[in-house]
C-alpha positions as CSV (number, residue, x, y, z in Angstrom):
1,X,10.3,-4.2,-16.0
2,X,12.4,-4.6,-12.9
3,X,11.4,-2.5,-10.4
4,X,14.0,-1.2,-7.7
5,X,13.4,0.6,-4.5
6,X,14.9,3.7,-6.4
7,X,11.7,3.8,-8.4
8,X,9.5,4.6,-5.7
9,X,10.5,7.9,-4.5
10,X,7.6,10.4,-5.0
11,X,5.4,7.7,-6.1
12,X,1.7,8.5,-6.0
13,X,-1.1,6.4,-8.3
14,X,-4.8,6.1,-7.6
15,X,-6.9,3.8,-9.9
16,X,-10.6,3.1,-9.9
17,X,-11.9,0.2,-11.4
18,X,-15.7,-0.5,-12.6
19,X,-16.1,-2.9,-10.1
20,X,-16.2,-0.2,-7.2
21,X,-12.8,-0.5,-5.9
22,X,-10.0,1.4,-6.1
23,X,-5.9,1.0,-5.7
24,X,-4.2,4.1,-4.0
25,X,-0.5,4.1,-3.6
26,X,1.6,6.6,-2.3
27,X,5.3,6.3,-1.4
28,X,8.0,8.5,-0.7
29,X,11.6,8.6,1.0
30,X,11.9,10.6,4.0
31,X,14.8,11.6,6.6
32,X,11.9,12.1,9.2
33,X,12.9,10.1,12.5
34,X,9.2,8.9,12.7
35,X,9.9,6.6,9.7
36,X,13.3,4.5,10.4
37,X,12.9,2.6,7.6
38,X,13.4,6.2,5.4
39,X,10.0,5.2,3.6
40,X,6.7,6.9,4.1
41,X,4.0,4.7,2.3
42,X,0.3,3.5,1.8
43,X,-0.5,0.7,-0.6
44,X,-4.0,0.4,-0.6
45,X,-6.8,-1.7,-2.1
46,X,-10.6,-0.9,-1.1
47,X,-14.2,-0.3,-1.9
48,X,-15.5,3.1,-2.8
49,X,-18.5,2.2,-0.6
50,X,-17.5,0.4,2.7
51,X,-19.7,-2.8,3.7
52,X,-19.6,-6.0,5.9
53,X,-16.4,-6.9,3.9
54,X,-14.5,-3.8,4.1
55,X,-13.0,-2.0,6.9
56,X,-14.9,1.0,8.3
57,X,-13.1,3.4,5.6
58,X,-13.5,1.0,2.8
59,X,-9.9,-0.7,3.1
60,X,-9.9,-4.3,1.7
61,X,-6.0,-4.8,2.0
62,X,-3.7,-2.1,3.0
63,X,0.2,-2.0,3.8
64,X,1.5,1.0,5.7
65,X,3.7,2.4,8.2
66,X,1.6,5.6,9.3
67,X,3.2,5.1,12.9
68,X,6.2,3.1,12.0
69,X,8.1,4.5,14.9
70,X,5.6,3.1,17.7
71,X,3.6,0.4,15.7
72,X,6.2,-0.8,12.9
73,X,5.0,-1.8,9.6
74,X,1.4,-3.1,9.1
75,X,-0.9,-4.8,7.0
76,X,-4.6,-4.4,7.1
77,X,-7.0,-7.0,6.1
78,X,-10.9,-6.8,5.9
79,X,-12.9,-7.7,7.9
80,X,-10.3,-8.1,11.1
81,X,-9.9,-4.4,12.4
82,X,-6.7,-5.3,14.0
83,X,-3.6,-4.7,11.7
84,X,-1.0,-7.2,11.7
85,X,2.7,-6.6,12.1
86,X,4.6,-7.0,9.0
87,X,8.8,-7.0,8.3
88,X,9.8,-4.6,6.0
89,X,11.6,-6.4,3.2
90,X,12.1,-3.1,1.0
91,X,10.0,-1.2,-1.0
92,X,10.0,-2.9,-4.2
93,X,9.4,-6.2,-2.4
94,X,6.6,-4.9,-0.6
95,X,5.0,-3.5,-3.5
96,X,5.4,-6.6,-5.3
97,X,3.9,-8.3,-2.5
98,X,0.8,-6.3,-2.1
99,X,0.0,-6.8,-6.0
100,X,0.3,-10.3,-5.6
101,X,-2.2,-10.4,-2.6
102,X,-5.0,-8.4,-4.8
103,X,-7.6,-9.4,-7.3
104,X,-6.8,-6.7,-9.5
105,X,-4.5,-6.3,-12.6
106,X,-1.5,-4.4,-11.7
107,X,-0.7,-0.9,-13.0
108,X,1.3,-1.5,-16.4
109,X,4.9,-0.9,-16.5
110,X,4.6,2.1,-18.3
111,X,2.0,3.6,-15.9
112,X,4.5,2.8,-12.7
113,X,6.1,6.8,-13.0
114,X,2.8,8.2,-13.8
């Protein structure tokens, strides 16, 4: 299944894995001027229990634009507490990049719109 930007508006999904990690994805279109890209999103892979290999909140890897108007798009990679600025290639491409970077089996195509 090919996923396009249009498939993401209102997409939210969280899955907890047996190894104590989780993936939490939240994406929606917005006209809020704080999000010039037109998207508000979090693509999060983390641990249920933070440790020395995670950020304080359990993050192992996260893409977000929580402060897009002032900080842009960011990638957080544990254990470095400082996020890195990333270019925003579009929602579908960023979603694919996220899954390519984490060691968890992605949600199946039938799970995309659940």
